[in-house]
N, C-alpha and C positions, 0 to 999 in steps of 0.2 A: 420975894417968893420965886424959886426957880421954876422955869417953864419946862414942861415935858417936851421930850424930843418929838418934833413934828414930822420927822422923816418916816416914811412908810417902808419898813423893812419886810422883805418876803419871809414868811414862816417856812420852816422845813417841810411842812405838809403842803405848801403851795408851790414848791419848786417844780419847774418843768425841766425837760432835757436841756434846754438852752438857758437855764437860769444863771444868776450871778454865781451860784455855787460851783459852776464848772468853768468859769472864766479863766481861772489860773491854770487849770489842767489843759484847757484849749490852747492857751498861750504857750505853755511848756511844749506841748506836742507840736505846735506850729513852729516854734523856735528850733526844735529838733528835726524839722523838715518832714514831719509826718502829717497824716490826716486824722483828725479826732473822730473816734468811733465810740459813742457813749455806751455801747454794749460791752466794751472792754473794761469799764470802770464801775465802781460801786455808786449807787444813788445816794444822795444826801440823806434821804429818809431811812435807808438801810443802816447807815452809820449812826444816825440819831437814835434809832430803835435799839441798837446794841448798847449804846452809851446809857440810854434811859434804863435799860434792864440792869445794867451794872450799878448805877447810882440809886436805884430803888430796890436793890436786893435786900432781902430780910437781914435783920441785925446779926443773925447767927452765921451769916456767910461773909466771906472775905474775897471778893473778886480781885485778883492780882494783875491780870492782864486781859486785854481784848485783842484778839487777832481776827481780822476780817480780810478775806481775799475774794475777788470776783471769781465766779465759776468760770472754768475754761469754756470758751465758746466752741460749739461743734461746727466744724467746717465740713460742708457737703460737697 
């Protein structure tokens, strides 16, 4: 009988600003010589909510694309 995966994976609702979901983005920004600023990127929860809305859309709808962009930050 196969055993269930015992690794504890973080859920999208439990993700923090420094969660595993941003490790790749942090690494890319660091590789490019920049400093990671989470306010410039979408949160995992935001993307998950958009995808959930598309996959749970009523049968009479046909979502063909999802486009998400972070809002431009206001610089004072």
